[in-house]
FIVO-757558 format. One line per 8 residues: number of its first residue (from 1); their letters; for each residue y, x, z of C-alpha. Coordinates in steps of 0.001 Angstrom, whole numbers. Layout:
residues N
NUM	a	Y,X,Z; ...
//
This chain:
residues 96
1	mllldlfl	-216884,51544,-29839; -214255,48903,-28873; -216671,47304,-26812; -217873,50415,-24709; -213982,51073,-24315; -213559,47909,-22760; -216548,48399,-20526; -215426,51640,-19398
9	hyikiinl	-212120,50090,-18587; -213762,47324,-16753; -215650,49833,-14517; -212683,52003,-13804; -210856,48547,-12565; -214004,47819,-10269; -214036,51079,-8611; -210594,51249,-8052
17	ekmktqik	-210533,47894,-6398; -213838,49186,-4347; -212099,52159,-3189; -208748,50388,-2204; -210722,47861,-176; -212506,50521,1703; -209358,52412,2356; -207607,49227,3432
25	nnwllfli	-210594,48186,5902; -211229,51555,7455; -208105,52019,9105; -209884,51925,12555; -211686,55105,11366; -208621,56948,10165; -206780,56163,13382; -209673,58023,15308
33	asltlgla	-209821,60838,12703; -206095,61110,13064; -205995,61346,16879; -209183,63738,17062; -209480,65947,14027; -205730,65421,13049; -204124,66579,15990; -206740,69368,17167
41	pfnpphiv	-206147,71589,18881; -204310,69374,20881; -201470,71593,23078; -199656,72031,20903; -200845,69891,17926; -201966,72282,15352; -200347,70270,12301; -197059,70376,13888
49	gkikwimg	-196809,74015,13725; -198067,73912,10072; -195626,71484,8916; -192850,73466,10790; -193949,76562,8994; -193924,74618,5494; -190507,72927,6403; -188905,76333,7489
57	gnafsgan	-189463,77590,4003; -191531,80575,4950; -194466,79066,3794; -194269,79978,234; -192783,83770,137; -192248,86408,2450; -194077,88500,4875; -195454,85504,6718
65	amqgqdwf	-196429,83399,3613; -199448,80914,4214; -202738,82155,2902; -205245,79947,1456; -206941,79575,4924; -203535,78061,6290; -203621,75735,3389; -206662,74476,3764
73	dvllhgsp	-205872,74063,7523; -202959,71687,6386; -205462,69720,4158; -208053,69666,6685; -205707,68414,9488; -203469,66416,7236; -206114,64260,5454; -206598,61840,7986
81	wvlllisv	-202773,61156,8484; -202414,60589,4614; -205378,58284,4675; -204267,56081,7883; -200791,55797,5999; -202200,54455,2942; -204460,52399,4737; -201625,50846,7107
89	alnvfkkr	-199181,50444,4007; -202360,48569,2070; -202821,46411,5022; -198774,45551,5736; -197959,45261,1938; -201137,43286,827; -200950,40668,-1889; -201043,36975,-210
//
């Protein structure tokens, strides 16, 4: 049983390191995704309006509360930016 636990722990560490390496190395892909999908539609950027809506406090309650599709929209347009920030942070603060 102990051997199995050690093996599973080792597999988890390897997978986390692979994922961290993939995120760190794909910064250009995340940049392109952020500038295209993350900003679409471009005039004005859709994600900016959603962030203003959330920061304004009306997103959670009231007559103009955000619906499920609005939250999905935030996830869709925001995820490239989050991945880009993580990738940049991993590259800037990498272990030497």
